[in-house]
N, C-alpha and C positions, 0 to 999 in steps of 0.2 A: 504494500500500500504506500502511496506517495503522500508524504506530509509536507513537501516543499511548497513554497509560495509561488503560485503560477504567475508568469508574465502574460498579460492579456493582449496588449497591443503596444506599439511604440509610436512616438511622435518625434519629428525633427524640430529642434529648437537651437537657433544660432549655430547650425552646422553640427550639432551633437544629437545623437540618437538617445532618447530617453524612454525607458521601458515603464509602462504603467502596469503595476502589479495588482494582484487581487487585494492586497492590503490597502493600497491607495484608493481603489474604487470603493471598497467597503467603508473606508474612512470618509470619503466624499459623501456617500449616502448618509452616514450617521451625522456628519456635520450639516447636511442639508435638512435633515429631520430636526436637529437642534435649532437651526436658524428659523425654520418654519414655525416650530413651537414657540420660539421667542417672539416672532412677529405676531402670531395669533394672540399671545398673552398681552403684548404691547397694545394691540388694537382693541382688545376687550377692556383693558384697564386704562385706555387713553384718557378718559375723564374720571378721575378719582371721585368717589362719592363719600359724603359724610357718613352715610349708612352703608357700609361695605356689603357687597354681595358675597355669595359663596366662593366664587373664584378668587376674589380679592382677599378674602380671609385665608384661603388655602395658600396663596402666593405669599402673603405677609407672614404666615406661620413658617413657611419653608425658609424664607429669607432670615427671619429672626432666629430660627433654629441653627442655620448655618453660620450666622454671625457669632452666636454663642459657641459653636464648635470651633471656629477660628480663634476666638479669644481664649478658650480653654487650652489650646495646644500652642498657639503662637504668642499669646499675651495681648495686652491692650495697645501695644505700640504700632501695630501694623494692621488696622482694620481693613485697609484697602486690599490686603491679600485675599480677602474673602471673594472679591470679584473674579480674580484669576482662578482660585481653587474651586469656586462653584462651577465654573466652566469645566475644569479638569474633572471634578467629581461627576458631573453629568455625562461628559464624554466617555470617561472610563467605565462608568456604570452601564451605559447603553452598549458600549463595545463588548463588555463582558457578557451582557444578556443577549447579544445578537446571535449567539449560538443556538438559542431557542428557535429561531426561524431559519436555521440552516446556514447562517453566515459563518465564515471563518473569522473569529474575533480579531480586529486590528491589534488588540493587546496581546495576541499570541505571536506577534512579530516584534522582535527585540528592537527594531528600528523605531517603532512607535513608542514603546515604554522608555527607551533611552532618551528620545527627544524630550519627552515630558519630564524625565528626571534631570536632564541637562538644564532645562528651564528652571527647575527647582534650585539647582546649584547656583545659577546666576542670582536668583532671589535671595539665597542664603548670604552671598557676598554683599549684595546691595543692603540687606537688612543689617548685617554686621557693621559695615562701614558707616551707614547712616546713624546707627545707634551708638557706636563706640568710637568711630573715627580711627585715628592712627593706632589706638590701642588694640583694635581688632587685627590690623595688619601685623602689629608687633607680636600678637599672640602666636603667630606661625613660627616665631623664632624662640619661643619659650619651651622649657625652662632654660635651655642654652641654644646658642646659635646653630650648632652643628646638627640639631634635631629638625631643622627646617625641612629637609627632604622627606623625613618620616611624617611630619605634620601635613605637608602638602599631599603626600600620597593618601593619608587618612582622609583628607578633605575631598580629594578626587574620587575616593572609593565610595562616597555617599551616593552619587547618582548611579554608579554601577550596581551597588547592592539594592537600591530602590528599584531599578529597572529589571534586574534579574528576578527579584521576588515576584513581581506582578507577571512578568513574561513567563517564568517557569510554571507558575500555577495555572495560567490560562492555556499554555501550550500542552501541559500534561492533561488537562481536562479535554482539550480538543482531540488529542491522540486517543485517549481512552474511549471517548464517545465514538470516534471514527472506527476504532477496532470493534466496538460493540455492534455497530450497525453492519459491519462487514461480515460478522459471524452469526448474527441473529437472523433467523428465518423471516421472510417477508411478512407472514401473518402475525408475528410476535413483535414487530418493530414499534407498534403503537403502545405497547405495555411495558416490555422489559427495560428499555432505556429511560423510562420516565424518572425512576429514582436517581439515575446518574445525572440526568439533566437538572433535577432539583438540587443535587449537591454541587456539581461542577459549574453549572451556569448561574443558578440563583444564589445558593448559599455561599459558595466560594467567590462568585462574582461580586456580590455585595460586600462580603468580608474583605476581599482584596482591594476593593475601591476605598473602603473606609481606612484600611491600613496604609495604603499609598498616600492618601491625603493627610492622615493623622501624623505619620512619620515625617512627611515633608514639612508640615507646619511645626512639628517639634524641633526639627533642625533649624528652621528660621527663628523660632523663639529662643533656642539655645545660643545662636550666633549673636543675637541682639541683647542678650542678658548681660547686664553690667555686673562686675565683681562686687561682692559685698564687703 
């Protein structure tokens, strides 16, 4: 059985051949769904009412819950991080759940998870410098100067560990489910894989989304924490 990411077609751009993979197309579909959902909500809530309706109550509850989630893990200094991580949370969650409809989850591709983790690494540095200034940069040379390479490696290891945790779990689930469908008789495919979908797509998908965002926010909170 082939678990590789398929190249669907290629385009020519500035004299270079760029292959459009299965992951890229699935990512575009998920992003289109998110944008469409955001536009619908924006249109529905275009005129805020003094007496909110059901949709407005739901959206306000979601935003308030996520703001509290950001404060719990990143602290009070960077509430704006909630905007980025709300998008990350929604994208990763829908990507993880997309296996329920037969998609190969984009998060089962290390390129996707590493890109998200790399963005987190940039936010960690921005948060640290913004909150602590030069003392944050100086922390890479502590307790002694010669430990700078080890401190730098430890910092660069953060996005790698973040990306592999999410990627490994989603790829493992995709492989197990693919193997199950390949060996399960056609008449039994509606029943036997249901438990595996419930675990790998729903339970593991939601859990890994929470862990990815929580750990990312914890790194940001730790980098901006001042010494007591």
